[in-house]
N, C-alpha and C positions, 0 to 999 in steps of 0.2 A: 386426591384427584388422580389416583392411579389409572382410572379408566377414562379420564378426560374431564375438563371443566364442567361439561354439561351432563355428566353421569347422573341418571335419574330424571332428566328432563324428557318429557314425552311430547313429541311433535306429530301432528297429523298433516300429511302432505296430500292435499286434495286439489292438485293442480297439474298442469301439463305445459309443455312448450314454453320456455325453458327456464326463464329467470326465477320464477317462484319455486319450482322443485329444486333448482340448483342452490337456492338459499337454504333449503332444508338439508341438502347434501353437506353444506359447510357446517351446519349445526351438528350433523352426524359425525363429521371429522373430529369434532371436539367431544364426542361421547354421547350425544343425545340419541335417544331411541326414536327413530322416524318410522311411522306407519304410513305406507303409501296406499292411498285409496284408488283402486282401478275398477273400471266397469268389467263385469264378467265377460268371458269370451276372449277377445283379442287383447283386452287390457288397455292401458294408456296408449292413445294413438301415437305418442312420441316413440314408442317401440318400433314403429314402422319407418322412421325417418331415413335410415340408410337404404331403404328400398325405393326411395323416390328417384326420379330420373336425374342423372348427373352427379349423384353422390358416390363417393369411393366405394368400391366393391370389396367386401371382406367377409370371411367366415364368422367374424365376431360382430356383435351388435355394439359398435363402438360408442354410439350416442347414448345407449342405455347404460353401458358400462360406466360412463363418465357421470351422468346425472343421477343415477340411482344406486350407486354403491352404498353399502352399509344398511340399506333400508329393508323393511319387512313389507310384504304385499298382502293386502286384504282386498279381494275381489268382491265389490259390494255394489248392488244396483240401487243407486240413489233415486231412480225414477219410481221406486215403490215405497209406500209409506213405511213398510217394515225395514227397508234399507235405511231410510232416514232416521228411524228410531234407533237402529244400531249405531249410526254415526253420532247421534245425540248422546248416547251413553258414553261413547268413547271421548267425545268432547268434554263431558262432565269430569273426566279423569285426566284430561290432557293439560299441558302448559301452553302449547302454541298450536294454533290452527292456521294453515296456509292455503289460500285458494287464489286462482286467477280467473275464475268464472266471472263473466260480466255481471253487473248488478242485477239485470233482469233474470239471468239464469239462477243466481243465488236466491232471488225471491221465489222463483218457481220451485226450487228444490228445498226451500225452507232452511237455508243455511246462511242467512244474512247475519250480520253482527247483532242486530236487534233480537233475533231469535236464539242465537247461540250464547250470547253473553250472560243472560240470566241463568243458564245452566251451570255456569262456572265463573264467578266474579273475578277469579285470578287469571282468566284466559287472556293470552295475547292473540287477538284475532288479526290475522295478517292478510290483506287483500292487495292484489297486484293487477293492474289493468293496462290497456294500450294507451288510452288517452285521458285517464283520470276518471273520477266517479261523479262528476258534475257536468252539466252542459249537454248539448245535443249529441255529442260524440261519446257519451259515457258508455254506451252499449256497443260501440263500434268495435269489431274485432281488429286486432293488429298484431303483427310480428315485428321483431326488431328491425327488419329490413325496411318497413314503411314508417312505423311510429317512432323509432329511435334514429335510424340512419337517414331516411329521406326527409322526415318532417322537421328535423332539427337544423337542416341546412348542411350537414356534414357531407351528404351524398353529392351536393353541388360543389362544395368548397374544395374537395380533394381532386377535382378535375385538373388536368395539366393546363388547360386554357378554357376560356369561355365557350369555345367551339367544340371541345371534346365531349364525347358522350358521358353522361353521369356514370360514376363508378358503382358497380354492384357490391353489396356487402357479402360476407361469407357467413356460414351457419353459426349462430350463437354469438356473433361479434359484439352485438350490443347487449344480449341477454346476460352474458357472464359478468360484465361490469354491473349491470342492474342487480344481479343476484347478490353482489357484495354490498350494494346500497341497501337492499332489503334485509340482508343479514345484519347490517349495522343498525337498522331501524328496530329489528326484533330484539337485539341485545340491549339497545337503549330502553326499550319498553320493559325488558326483564329487570334492568337496573331500577327503573321507576317502580316496578312492582316490589322490589326488595325494600324500597323506602316507604311505599304507601300501602302495600298489601293488595293493591287493586290492578286488575288487568287493563288493557288498552286496545283500541282499534288502531292498527298500524297500516299505513297506506303508502303506495308508491306506484309509479307507472312508467312505461317506456318513453313517452313523450317528454316528461320532466327530466328523466335521466339523459336523454339525448341532448336537451338544452344545456344541462350541466356539463356534459362532455364537450360541447361546443361553446362553453361559457365565455372564453376570452373574446372571440369575434362577435358572439351574440351580444355581449355587454357593450362592445364597441358600437354596434348598430343601435342599441338602446341609448347610447350617448350621442347618437347622430354623427358619428365619425364619418370622415370621407374615405372611402375605400379606393385603393389603387387597382387598376385592371390586372387580372391574373396574367402572369407571364410564363411562357414555357421554360423548362429547365435550362435550356441553352441561353436564356436571356434573364436568368435570375438576378436579383439585385445584389447578392452577396455570394461570391464564389467559394468562400470558406464555410458556408452553411448551405451546402448543395450536395447532390449525389452524383456518383461517377461510376462508369462501367469499366470493369477490369478486362484483361485480355481473355479470360476464360468465360466471359459473359456474365459473371457475377457483379453485383453492385455493392458499393459502400456509400455511406453518407457522412460528410464532415459536419461538425457542429461546433465551430470555433468561435465562441462568444467573447472570450478574452483575447481578442484578435491581436492587439499590439504585442502582447507577451508571446503568443503562440505562433505568430507568423514566422519568425526565424527558425523555430523548431520544425515547422512544417516544411519549409524550403530545404532544410538539412535532410529530413527524412525522404524527401522526394529527389534528393541529389540534384537540386536546382538552386544552389545557394546564390547563383547569379541573380535570381529573382528578389533576393532579400533587399538589396539596395537599388534595384532597377527603378529609375525615376518614374516609370509609369505606375509602379505599385508600392512606392516607398512608404506611404502613409495609408491609414484606413480609408480616408476620403478618396484617395487616389484609386485604391483597389475597388471601392464601390462604384466610382465613376466609370471605371473601365472593367466592370465585372464580366461583360460579354467576352472581352478579349482574354481575360484571365481564365474564364471557364474553358475556352477553346484550348488554351495551353494545358490546363489540367486534364482535359479530355484525352489529349495525346499522351500525357505522362501516365495516367492511370491505365490506359489501354496497353501499355508496354509490359505489364506484369500481371500475373494471376492474383486473385484475391488473397490466397494464403500468404504470398510473399508480401503483399501490402500490409497484412495484419502484423507480420513480424516486424516490418519497418516502422509502423506507426505506434505499436504498443510500447508503453513504458516511457513515452516522451512528453507526457502531459497534454496530449492531444485528445480531444473528445471526438470520437468517431464511432460508427457502428456498422455492422454488417447488415445488409438487407437480406434477412434470413429467408430460407426456403424450408419447407417441411422436412426435406431430407436431412437437414442439419441437426434436427433434434435427436436423431437416432444415436449420434455420437457426441452429444453436447455434455461434456464432463462437468462444466460449470453448473448446469441445471441439476445434474445428479448430486453434486457436492452440496447443493443448497436445497435439496429435497423438493425441487420443483417437479421432478419426475420421480415417482416412488412405485415400488412393486405392490401388486395385490397380495393379500395375505395368502401364504402357501402357494405362491405362483411367481413365475419370472416375468409375466406380462406387466408392463409399466402402465401407470395412469398419471393424470395431471393433478397435482395437489392443489388444494385451495391456497390462495396466496397470502396467508397470514400465519404467523407463528408466535407462540407465547412461551417465554422461558419458564421452565419448571412444570410445564404441562405437555405431556406427549400426546400427539394426535392418535386417533384410532387407526390401526393398520387397515387400509381399504379392503373391504370384503366385496365379493362379487354380488351384483344386483340380483333381486329375486325373480323367479318365474311368476306369472300371473297367479295371484291367490295363494302363493306358496305358504304363507303364514296365516291364512284365514282362520283356521281352527285355533291355533295358538293365541291369536289376538282376541278372539271371541271368548275363549276360556279365561284369559287374564282380565277381560272386562266383566266377568261374572256370569256369562251365559252357560247354561248347562248343556249336556250332550243332546238331550231331547230338543232343546232350542236350536242347536247347531244342525241337527238332522233336518228339522223343519225348514230352516233357512235354506239349506241346500236343495231340499225337495221343491221348494217354491221358486228357486232361482234367485233368491235375494243375495245369496252368497255362493261363490264358486271357488 
């Protein structure tokens, strides 16, 4: 396994925006060969994401760097019969096929499971959609912002109060967790193939993953639980499971669930040991009953020092807390580097974000820069058995670029 657990595994990434191709990226991190199918010309529309209004401005295509590292690009026109014939030959030689085209588009392009599976009985055919493959919304397009974030109730539930405007998601916020679910499904199907010799049709969708992400409260609703009105931070029911603003404007969040044990340690770190036995807050029921009063006290305390000072005071005392991170933090986050959350591209000092799983005894592939549109077209076609005359004809007709 010198080159990864999935060395020799061939994956066809016939997908875009974001979860499905990101699942292929994770497979590539563990050594799989991933062939990215792109339309000739501008290529995968996802390449254009950083050019959309409001996105960070950079000389680097950061979205493409993240989702398409390690991959090979074949620019192939699936709208032409010759292009579909090329894809069919690749599928016959592949282990995994990944697409997020809606069912109707797959039907039109001739790349449904029913059409591809007979070409390769060992194929793991992987399809990802917005709202599932059955019902009236099966062909409805969806991004994680609407099918994962909004549809699941998460967009509503993270509001500070019922009157607050629903919170917008950020790019890929739901797609990347969905990619890990899809990766797990593919690996499960590969395990099944090891036992049976047969491929499978693997499916997942944004809507289902959103419900899973919101599973605790969604299950409460299914159990017909009675929900309490949403309260603003200043009126939270538990002061030691709340977030506070520091003097420098940064925030931290306390998560003291073992409250009886941790309360004395907290008051000591805050240099307010007078609160430990204060009759207003002596017991957990007291603190909860007077949470608004205690939050106001904590607001004043935390506002007296910068975040860095509070981190020094709170760390190492058995208190569970976290920094409300900002993107500037990751540039100097040594813990992320020590744990390979951030890793450099091969032969480069630029960092990228690692997939969030590791397996002892199996090194991941060093991230390689993503391909240009059609960069590996000829190489892929030759490996598939096409001759030079075939390749020239494909290029002449525009089937391949």
